[in-house]
C-alpha positions in Angstrom: 47.5 246.2 109.0 48.7 249.3 107.2 50.6 247.2 104.7 47.5 245.2 103.9 45.5 248.4 103.4 48.1 249.8 101.0 48.2 246.5 99.1 44.4 246.4 98.9 44.4 250.0 97.6 47.0 249.2 95.0 45.2 246.1 93.8 41.9 248.1 93.6 43.6 250.7 91.6 45.2 248.1 89.3 41.8 246.4 88.7 40.2 249.8 88.0 42.9 250.7 85.5 42.8 247.3 83.8 39.0 247.3 83.4 38.9 249.3 80.1 41.6 246.9 78.7 39.5 243.9 79.6 36.4 245.4 78.0 38.4 246.2 74.9 39.7 242.6 74.6 36.3 241.0 75.3 34.6 243.3 72.8 37.1 242.4 70.1 35.5 238.9 70.0 32.0 240.2 69.7 29.8 241.6 66.9 28.7 245.2 66.8 25.1 244.3 67.5 26.2 242.4 70.6 28.3 245.3 71.9 25.4 247.7 71.6 22.9 245.3 73.2 25.1 244.5 76.1 28.3 246.7 76.2 29.8 244.8 79.2 28.7 241.4 78.2 30.9 238.3 77.6 31.5 237.0 74.1 30.1 233.7 72.9 33.4 231.8 72.6 36.5 233.4 71.2 35.9 233.8 67.4 38.8 235.4 65.5 36.8 236.8 62.7 37.3 240.4 63.8 41.0 239.9 63.9 41.2 238.3 60.5 39.1 241.1 59.0 41.2 243.8 60.6 44.5 242.1 59.5 43.5 241.4 55.9 40.8 243.8 54.8 41.9 246.9 56.6 45.6 246.8 55.6 46.4 246.4 59.3 49.2 244.0 58.5 50.9 246.7 56.4 50.7 249.2 59.2 52.0 246.8 61.8 55.0 245.7 59.7 55.9 249.4 58.9 55.6 250.3 62.6 57.8 247.4 63.7 60.5 248.2 61.1 60.5 251.9 61.9 60.3 251.8 65.7 62.7 248.8 66.2 65.3 250.2 63.8 65.1 253.7 65.3 65.3 252.5 68.9 68.3 250.2 68.2 70.1 252.9 66.1 69.5 255.5 68.8 70.6 253.2 71.5 73.9 252.3 69.8 74.8 255.9 68.9 73.9 257.0 72.5 76.0 254.3 74.1 79.0 255.3 72.0 78.5 258.9 73.0 77.7 258.3 76.7 80.6 256.0 77.4 83.4 258.6 76.8 81.3 261.3 78.4 80.8 259.2 81.5 84.1 257.5 81.9 86.8 259.7 80.3 88.2 263.1 81.3 89.0 265.4 78.4 88.8 269.1 77.5 85.3 270.1 76.5 83.5 267.2 78.2 81.1 269.5 80.0 80.4 271.4 76.8 79.6 268.2 74.9 77.4 267.0 77.7 75.5 270.3 77.7 75.2 270.1 74.0 73.4 266.7 74.2 71.2 267.8 77.1 70.2 271.0 75.3 68.5 268.7 72.8 65.9 267.9 75.5 65.0 271.5 76.1 64.0 272.3 72.5 60.5 271.3 71.2 61.3 269.0 68.3 58.1 270.0 66.4 59.3 273.6 66.1 62.0 272.4 63.6 59.7 270.4 61.4 59.9 272.8 58.5 63.8 272.8 58.2 63.7 269.0 58.8 61.2 268.6 56.0 63.4 270.6 53.6 66.4 268.6 54.7 64.8 265.3 54.1 63.4 266.4 50.8 66.8 267.5 49.6 68.1 264.0 50.6 65.2 262.2 48.9 64.0 260.8 52.2 60.5 262.2 52.4 57.9 259.5 52.1 60.6 257.0 53.1 60.8 254.6 56.1 64.5 255.3 56.2 63.9 259.0 56.7 61.4 258.4 59.5 63.9 256.0 61.2 66.7 258.6 61.1 64.4 261.3 62.5 63.2 259.1 65.4 66.8 257.9 66.1 68.2 261.4 66.2 65.3 262.6 68.4 66.0 259.9 71.0 69.7 260.6 71.4 69.6 263.5 73.9 67.5 261.6 76.5 69.4 258.4 76.0 72.8 260.1 76.4 71.6 261.9 79.5 70.5 258.7 81.2 73.4 256.5 80.1 76.0 259.0 81.0 74.8 259.1 84.5 74.9 255.3 84.8 78.4 255.1 83.3 79.7 257.7 85.8 78.3 255.7 88.8 80.5 252.6 87.9 83.7 252.3 90.0 86.8 253.4 88.2 88.6 250.4 89.6 86.9 248.4 86.8 88.8 250.3 84.1 92.0 249.7 85.9 91.4 246.0 86.4 90.4 245.7 82.7 93.6 247.6 81.6 95.8 245.3 83.8 94.2 242.3 82.0 95.2 243.7 78.7 91.8 244.9 77.6 91.7 248.0 75.3 89.0 250.7 75.4 86.6 248.9 73.2 87.0 245.5 75.0 86.5 247.3 78.3 83.3 248.9 77.0 81.9 245.7 75.4 82.8 243.1 78.0 82.8 245.1 81.3 80.8 248.3 81.1 78.0 247.3 78.8 76.7 244.4 80.8 76.7 246.6 83.9 74.5 249.3 82.3 72.0 246.8 80.8 69.2 248.0 83.1 69.8 251.5 81.9 69.7 250.4 78.3 66.5 248.5 78.9 65.0 251.7 80.5 65.9 254.0 77.6 64.7 251.4 75.0 61.3 251.2 76.7 61.0 254.9 77.3 61.7 255.5 73.6 59.7 252.6 72.1 56.4 253.6 73.6 56.2 257.3 72.3 57.6 256.3 69.0 55.1 253.5 68.6 52.3 256.0 69.4 53.7 258.9 67.5 51.3 260.5 65.0 53.0 263.8 64.1 56.0 262.8 62.0 54.4 260.0 60.0 51.6 262.4 59.2 54.0 265.1 58.0 56.6 262.9 56.3 54.7 260.0 54.7 52.5 260.2 51.6 52.2 256.7 50.4 49.5 254.8 52.2 51.4 251.5 52.0 54.2 253.2 54.1 52.0 254.5 56.9 52.7 253.4 60.5 50.0 252.3 62.9 49.4 255.7 64.4 48.3 257.3 61.1 47.0 254.1 59.6 44.5 253.9 62.5 42.8 257.1 61.3 42.1 255.4 58.0 41.1 252.3 59.8 38.6 254.2 62.0 37.1 256.0 59.0 36.6 252.7 57.1 35.3 250.6 59.9 33.6 253.3 62.1 30.4 251.2 62.1 32.1 247.9 62.8 33.0 248.1 66.5 34.2 244.5 66.9 36.8 245.0 64.2 37.8 248.4 65.7 38.4 246.8 69.1 40.4 244.0 67.4 42.6 246.5 65.7 43.1 248.3 69.0 44.1 245.1 70.7 46.7 244.3 68.1 48.1 247.8 68.4 48.4 247.4 72.2 49.9 243.9 72.3 53.5 244.9 71.4 53.6 247.4 74.2 52.3 244.9 76.7 54.8 242.3 75.6 57.6 244.8 75.8 56.7 245.9 79.4 56.3 242.2 80.5 59.7 241.2 79.2 61.6 244.3 80.4 59.9 245.0 83.7 62.7 243.6 85.8 65.3 245.5 83.9 63.3 248.8 84.1 62.8 248.5 87.8 66.6 247.8 88.3 67.4 250.7 86.1 65.1 253.1 87.9 66.3 252.1 91.4 70.0 251.6 90.7 70.9 255.0 92.2 69.1 254.1 95.4 71.4 251.1 96.0 74.6 253.2 96.1 
């Protein structure tokens, strides 16, 4: 009986949380006059006019492409660098290991926005201001401390007998990392990828500071232009918001199992 009550409570909370999303999706298929006449009403069919208008007339396609390029590249680059750093920190014993670990963790204690002025000067000297490459490097570097912290903990939890067995089979350090260790920490990799993808996809600060050309804006900053241009066209606004949300929903659906496995891995040992 208690279990049923908890399930009913969780389902009720889920429905309550999802209601705004359902309203947003339904409103994206309606005209502004229909939304004002009946805010919670159903659309007449599923016309895609608002989506076509947002994609073509509002430069939404440009913002989406820029965001995908920047965020996917930054997440992948940050994950690769973090894996290469976390593996020796988690599996090897060498002088200064604790110092290196503390150095990476210290990056999580400093507010990144405090260093925006030196960062801006550095990127300007490298010619990377108003450049997608510069934004990718900033995002990738900012994700490394958290990624290394999480991945190092997972590498340390793996039995050391795996290294010995791989060595007896003739595998070198890189082969052991690639064929033995990396598949075992896949849940952790999925966890850090999702935990970095979401804030980077929604980040407003760095694109606002570093980007000048409107054709290079990401979704977060591009939405402000979008809202200013279509502030009286609510149907198109909702269509733009739906398109902004879809990549996050798809990512969570595809990676849910790996995320749960990563978050609960420590409980199984």
